[in-house]
C-alpha positions as CSV (number, residue, x, y, z in Angstrom):
1,M,106.4,82.6,93.4
2,R,104.9,81.3,96.6
3,W,105.8,77.6,96.0
4,V,109.5,78.6,95.5
5,R,109.5,80.5,98.7
6,V,108.0,77.5,100.5
7,I,110.6,75.2,99.2
8,I,113.4,77.6,100.0
9,G,112.0,77.9,103.6
10,L,111.9,74.1,104.0
11,V,115.4,73.6,102.7
12,Y,116.7,76.4,105.0
13,Q,115.0,74.9,108.0
14,C,115.9,71.3,107.4
15,V,119.3,71.6,105.8
16,V,120.9,74.9,105.6
17,K,120.3,76.3,109.1
18,P,121.3,73.1,111.0
19,I,124.7,73.2,109.2
20,L,125.2,77.0,109.6
21,F,124.3,76.8,113.3
22,L,127.2,74.4,113.9
23,F,129.6,77.2,113.3
24,D,130.5,80.5,114.9
25,A,127.8,83.1,114.4
26,E,130.0,85.9,113.4
27,K,132.0,83.8,110.8
28,V,128.7,82.7,109.3
29,H,127.4,86.2,109.1
30,T,130.6,87.4,107.3
31,N,130.5,84.5,104.8
32,V,126.8,84.8,104.1
33,A,127.2,88.6,103.6
34,R,129.9,88.0,101.0
35,L,127.7,85.3,99.2
36,G,124.8,87.6,99.3
37,S,126.7,90.5,97.9
38,S,127.6,88.3,94.9
39,I,124.4,86.5,94.0
40,G,121.8,88.9,95.4
41,K,122.0,91.2,92.4
42,F,120.8,88.5,89.9
43,G,117.2,88.8,88.6
44,L,116.6,85.1,89.4
45,V,116.9,85.9,93.1
46,R,114.2,88.6,92.7
47,C,111.9,86.1,91.0
48,A,112.4,83.5,93.8
49,F,112.2,85.7,96.8
50,R,110.3,88.9,96.2
51,Y,106.6,89.6,96.6
52,D,105.0,92.7,95.3
53,N,101.4,94.1,95.7
54,P,100.2,97.7,95.2
55,I,98.3,97.5,98.5
56,L,101.7,97.5,100.4
57,E,103.1,100.5,98.7
58,Q,103.4,103.9,100.6
59,T,105.1,107.2,100.1
60,I,106.6,108.4,103.4
61,D,108.6,111.5,104.0
62,G,109.2,111.9,100.2
63,A,110.4,108.3,99.6
64,H,108.3,105.6,97.9
65,F,108.3,102.3,99.7
66,K,107.4,99.3,97.6
67,N,106.6,97.4,100.8
68,P,107.0,98.1,104.5
69,I,109.5,95.5,105.5
70,G,113.1,96.8,105.9
71,L,116.5,95.4,106.8
72,A,117.4,96.9,110.2
73,A,120.8,98.4,111.0
74,G,123.3,95.8,112.3
75,F,123.3,93.2,109.6
76,D,124.9,95.2,106.6
77,Y,127.1,97.3,108.8
78,D,129.6,98.2,106.0
79,G,127.2,98.4,103.1
80,Y,128.1,95.4,101.1
81,L,124.5,94.1,100.7
82,A,122.5,97.2,100.2
83,H,122.4,97.1,96.4
84,S,120.8,93.6,96.5
85,M,118.5,93.6,99.4
86,G,115.5,94.7,97.2
87,N,115.9,91.5,95.2
88,V,115.6,89.5,98.4
89,G,112.2,91.2,99.1
90,F,113.0,94.2,101.3
91,G,111.3,97.5,100.7
92,F,114.3,99.3,102.2
93,S,117.5,98.6,104.0
94,T,119.8,100.3,106.4
95,I,123.5,100.3,106.3
96,G,125.4,100.5,109.5
97,T,125.6,101.6,112.1
98,V,128.3,103.7,110.4
99,T,130.8,105.7,112.5
100,A,133.2,108.4,111.4
101,L,136.3,106.5,112.6
102,P,137.0,102.8,111.9
103,Y,136.6,100.4,114.7
104,E,137.4,96.6,114.7
105,G,134.6,95.8,117.1
106,N,134.4,94.8,120.7
107,V,136.2,91.7,122.1
108,K,134.9,88.4,120.8
109,P,132.5,86.7,121.1
110,R,130.3,89.5,119.9
111,L,127.6,87.6,118.2
112,A,125.9,84.3,119.4
113,R,122.6,82.6,119.0
114,L,119.9,81.7,121.6
115,P,117.6,79.5,119.5
116,R,115.1,78.6,122.2
117,S,114.6,82.3,123.0
118,Q,114.6,83.2,119.3
119,S,117.3,85.8,120.0
120,L,120.8,86.8,119.2
121,L,123.4,88.1,121.6
122,V,124.9,91.2,120.0
123,N,128.0,93.0,121.1
124,K,129.8,94.3,118.0
125,G,130.0,97.8,119.5
126,F,129.6,99.7,116.2
127,K,132.1,97.6,114.3
128,S,132.7,99.8,111.2
129,Q,135.2,100.5,108.4
130,G,134.6,104.2,109.0
131,A,132.4,106.6,107.1
132,K,134.8,107.8,104.4
133,A,136.0,104.3,103.5
134,I,132.4,103.0,103.2
135,A,131.3,106.0,101.3
136,Q,134.1,105.7,98.8
137,R,133.0,102.1,98.1
138,L,129.3,102.9,97.9
139,D,130.0,105.7,95.5
140,Q,131.0,103.0,93.0
141,T,127.9,100.9,93.7
142,R,124.9,100.7,91.4
143,F,121.8,100.9,93.6
144,G,119.2,101.0,90.9
145,S,115.9,101.5,92.6
146,A,117.0,100.2,96.0
147,L,115.9,102.4,98.9
148,V,118.9,102.8,101.3
149,G,119.5,104.6,104.5
150,I,122.5,105.1,106.8
151,S,122.5,104.5,110.5
152,V,124.8,107.1,112.2
153,G,126.5,106.4,115.5
154,S,129.3,107.8,117.6
155,S,132.7,106.1,117.0
156,N,133.5,103.6,119.7
157,V,137.1,104.5,120.1
158,P,139.1,105.8,123.1
159,Q,139.7,109.4,121.8
160,I,135.9,110.0,121.6
161,D,135.5,110.4,125.4
162,T,133.3,113.3,125.9
163,V,129.8,114.3,124.8
164,Q,131.1,117.2,122.7
165,K,133.6,115.0,121.0
166,A,130.8,112.5,120.3
167,I,128.6,115.3,118.8
168,D,131.4,116.3,116.5
169,D,131.9,112.7,115.6
170,Y,128.2,112.2,114.7
171,A,128.2,115.3,112.6
172,A,131.3,114.2,110.6
173,T,129.4,111.1,109.5
174,F,126.4,113.0,108.5
175,V,128.6,115.4,106.4
176,V,130.1,112.5,104.5
177,F,126.8,111.0,103.5
178,S,124.3,113.9,103.4
179,T,125.1,114.8,99.8
180,K,125.1,111.2,98.5
181,P,122.3,110.6,96.0
182,Y,121.8,107.0,97.1
183,V,121.0,107.9,100.7
184,S,117.2,108.2,101.1
185,Y,117.1,108.6,105.0
186,F,119.2,108.5,108.1
187,E,118.9,106.8,111.4
188,L,120.3,108.6,114.4
189,N,121.4,105.8,116.8
190,I,121.4,107.1,120.3
191,S,120.5,104.0,122.1
192,C,123.1,101.3,121.5
193,P,124.0,99.8,124.8
194,N,127.2,98.1,123.5
195,V,129.4,101.3,123.2
196,A,131.1,103.4,125.7
197,I,129.3,106.6,125.1
198,G,126.3,105.1,123.3
199,E,123.5,105.9,125.7
200,S,124.8,109.4,126.9
201,F,122.3,111.0,124.4
202,L,119.3,109.6,126.3
203,N,120.1,112.5,128.7
204,L,117.8,115.3,127.4
205,A,120.4,118.1,127.6
206,H,122.9,116.0,125.6
207,F,120.3,114.9,123.1
208,E,119.3,118.5,122.6
209,A,122.9,119.6,122.0
210,L,123.3,116.8,119.4
211,L,120.0,117.8,117.7
212,M,121.1,121.4,117.5
213,R,124.4,120.4,115.8
214,I,122.6,118.2,113.3
215,Q,120.0,120.9,112.5
216,L,122.9,123.3,111.6
217,L,124.0,120.8,108.9
218,G,120.8,121.4,106.9
219,I,120.4,117.7,105.9
220,A,117.7,117.2,103.3
221,Q,117.0,113.5,104.0
222,P,114.6,112.5,106.8
223,I,116.2,111.5,110.1
224,Y,114.7,108.8,112.3
225,V,115.9,108.4,115.9
226,K,116.6,104.9,117.1
227,M,115.1,104.6,120.6
228,P,115.9,102.2,123.5
229,N,113.8,99.2,124.4
230,E,113.7,99.7,128.1
231,I,112.6,103.4,128.6
232,E,109.9,104.9,130.7
233,F,107.0,106.6,128.8
234,N,107.8,110.0,130.2
235,N,111.4,109.8,129.1
236,A,110.4,108.5,125.7
237,Q,107.9,111.3,125.4
238,A,110.5,114.0,126.4
239,L,113.0,112.6,123.8
240,M,110.3,112.5,121.1
241,A,109.2,116.1,121.8
242,R,112.7,117.3,121.6
243,G,113.3,115.4,118.5
244,L,110.3,116.9,116.7
245,K,111.3,120.4,117.9
246,Y,114.6,120.0,115.9
247,G,113.2,118.5,112.8
248,M,113.5,114.7,113.3
249,K,111.0,113.0,111.1
250,G,110.3,109.9,113.1
251,F,111.4,107.3,115.7
252,I,112.3,103.7,115.6
253,F,111.2,101.4,118.4
254,S,113.3,99.8,119.3
255,N,116.9,98.9,120.0
256,L,118.3,95.8,121.9
257,V,117.1,94.3,125.2
258,K,119.4,94.7,128.2
259,D,117.3,93.0,130.8
260,R,118.3,89.3,131.1
261,T,115.2,88.6,133.3
262,N,113.0,89.4,130.3
263,P,110.3,86.6,130.4
264,A,110.7,85.9,126.7
265,F,114.1,84.4,127.4
266,D,114.4,80.7,128.0
267,Q,115.8,80.9,131.5
268,K,118.2,78.0,131.2
269,E,119.5,79.3,127.8
270,I,120.0,82.9,129.1
271,K,121.9,81.6,132.2
272,A,124.5,80.0,129.9
273,F,125.3,83.5,128.6
274,A,126.0,85.0,132.2
275,K,129.7,85.5,131.5
276,Y,129.2,87.1,128.1
277,K,128.9,90.9,127.5
278,G,126.3,92.1,125.1
279,N,122.5,92.7,124.7
280,F,119.8,90.9,122.8
281,S,117.7,91.1,119.6
282,G,114.7,89.1,118.4
283,R,111.7,87.8,120.4
284,P,112.6,89.4,123.7
285,V,112.5,92.9,122.1
286,K,108.8,92.5,120.9
287,N,106.5,93.3,123.7
288,N,108.3,96.4,124.9
289,A,108.8,97.6,121.3
290,N,105.1,97.2,120.5
291,T,104.0,98.9,123.7
292,L,106.3,101.8,122.9
293,I,105.0,102.0,119.3
294,R,101.4,102.3,120.6
295,F,102.5,105.0,123.0
296,A,104.5,106.9,120.4
297,R,101.7,106.9,117.9
298,A,99.3,108.2,120.5
299,F,101.7,111.0,121.4
300,V,102.9,112.1,117.9
301,G,99.6,111.4,116.1
302,D,100.4,112.0,112.3
303,R,103.4,114.4,113.1
304,A,106.0,111.7,112.8
305,T,106.9,108.4,111.1
306,I,107.1,105.4,113.4
307,I,109.2,102.4,112.5
308,G,108.8,99.1,114.4
309,C,111.7,96.9,115.0
310,G,112.1,93.7,117.1
311,G,110.7,90.2,117.2
312,V,109.4,90.0,113.7
313,F,109.3,86.3,112.7
314,S,106.1,86.2,110.6
315,A,103.4,88.2,108.8
316,T,101.4,88.3,111.9
317,D,104.3,89.8,113.9
318,A,104.8,92.5,111.2
319,Y,101.1,93.2,111.0
320,E,100.9,93.6,114.7
321,K,103.4,96.4,114.6
322,I,101.4,98.1,111.9
323,T,98.2,97.9,113.9
324,C,100.1,99.2,116.9
325,G,100.8,102.3,114.9
326,A,104.0,101.7,112.9
327,D,104.4,103.0,109.4
328,L,107.3,100.6,108.5
329,V,108.7,97.5,110.1
330,Q,112.4,96.3,110.3
331,L,113.9,93.0,111.0
332,I,117.2,91.0,111.2
333,T,116.9,88.1,113.6
334,G,113.6,86.6,112.1
335,M,115.5,86.2,108.7
336,I,118.4,84.4,110.4
337,Y,116.1,82.0,112.2
338,Q,113.5,81.6,109.4
339,G,115.5,82.0,106.2
340,P,115.8,84.7,103.5
341,Q,112.5,83.8,102.0
342,L,110.8,85.2,105.1
343,I,110.5,88.8,103.7
344,G,108.5,87.7,100.7
345,Q,106.3,85.5,102.9
346,I,105.7,88.4,105.3
347,N,104.6,90.7,102.5
348,E,102.3,88.1,101.0
349,G,100.9,87.3,104.4
350,M,100.2,91.0,105.3
351,V,98.2,91.3,102.1
352,K,96.0,88.5,103.3
353,L,95.6,90.0,106.8
354,L,94.8,93.4,105.3
355,C,92.1,91.9,103.1
356,R,90.8,89.7,106.0
357,D,90.3,92.9,108.1
358,G,88.7,94.8,105.3
359,Y,91.6,97.4,104.8
360,A,92.5,98.7,101.3
361,S,95.9,99.8,102.4
362,L,98.5,99.8,105.2
363,Q,97.5,103.4,105.9
364,D,93.9,102.3,106.5
365,A,95.0,99.7,109.0
366,R,97.2,102.1,110.8
367,A,94.5,104.9,110.9
368,A,92.0,102.4,112.4
369,A,94.5,101.5,115.1
370,F,95.0,105.2,115.8
371,E,91.3,105.8,116.1
372,R,91.1,103.1,118.7
373,M,93.7,104.9,120.7
374,E,91.8,108.1,120.8
C-alpha cells in the first residue's frame, strides 16, 4: 500500500528518527532489533511495508528471490530478525557476520552516525554470540518462506592468531550451518577491516588455502565472497579468478570504506571522528562499489552472481547497481536514515524505472548493461 509507506516515511523522518538520533546508536540498534523481532512477524506489517511485482522476481543459484533487495550482513548479526525481514519487504536477508567463537565486540563506541555524510561509523569487530549458540536458537525459529543466508567470518579473539587457525575457525562455522535447511546461501567475509586478522585473506596465497579448505567441506549452498571497497582492479580480478576456480558462486561489492579522505564525507563531520577507530558504511561506499561492480561483471560475464552493497538510499541507487551489472542489491544504512518503509519504496520505484527504460525484467536491464560493456 503506497500511501501507507508514504505516511510511515513521513512519520519516521519527522518524529521517529529525530528522537532515535538523540540516543546512542548501538543502544538504539539493540532496542529496534528486539522490537522488530516481536512485531515483524505479524501479517499487518507485511501489508504495510511490502511491495511485490513479478517483474522483480529472479531465480539465482537455485534460490527464488521475490525481489532483489536484501538486508546486508551487520544489522542482524545474531539472527533475531531473519524470520521477519520478508514482511518488512526484503527479498532476502543475511545473518551475521557469525563467528565460531563468541566475541563481545570491540571497545565502545563501535557504532555512530554521520548524518551529513549519510554514513555510519562501524567498529563492532564481528560481535557475535558464536555459531553454535546462534544455530541452536535458529533451529527453533519458523522461517516460513524467508530467504536467509549466513555471513561467515573468523573469530576476533586472541587465540585465533595465525592464518591456519583462522582457516580452521572459518571451517568450523561452515560445518555448523551447512546442513541447516533454513540456510539458502553463505557469504565469506574476507574483507572486514575492523578485526585483527580480517584482511589477511586478501593475500592470494592465504585466500587459496582458505578456499581449498572450504571446498573439502562439500557445501551445497552457494557461497558469495564479500570483497573490499578499496582494492585495485588487478587484485580484485586475481581474487575473483581464484574464487571461481574453487567453486565460489559470486562476489559482493563491497565492504566498508576505510579512507577518511573519501570526497563523499562531509569534511567537518569526518574530522570530528578523528579519535575514533572504525570504518564507514553508506554513501561513501557507493562510487567505488559501483565501479567494482562494473569491473566484476565485465570480468566474470555470466559465470558468477554479483551482489551490490553500499550507498543505497533510493530506488535510483538500487537500479544503478543493477545497471552496473549486479544481480542483487543489499543495504543497511539507507534503512536507518530513510526508515523501514524504504525497502517497499525501492521495489516499487525499480518497477517504474524498468518500465521507463523498456525492460521486462531485471535480467533484461542487467543484460543490456553487460552488452554496453563489451
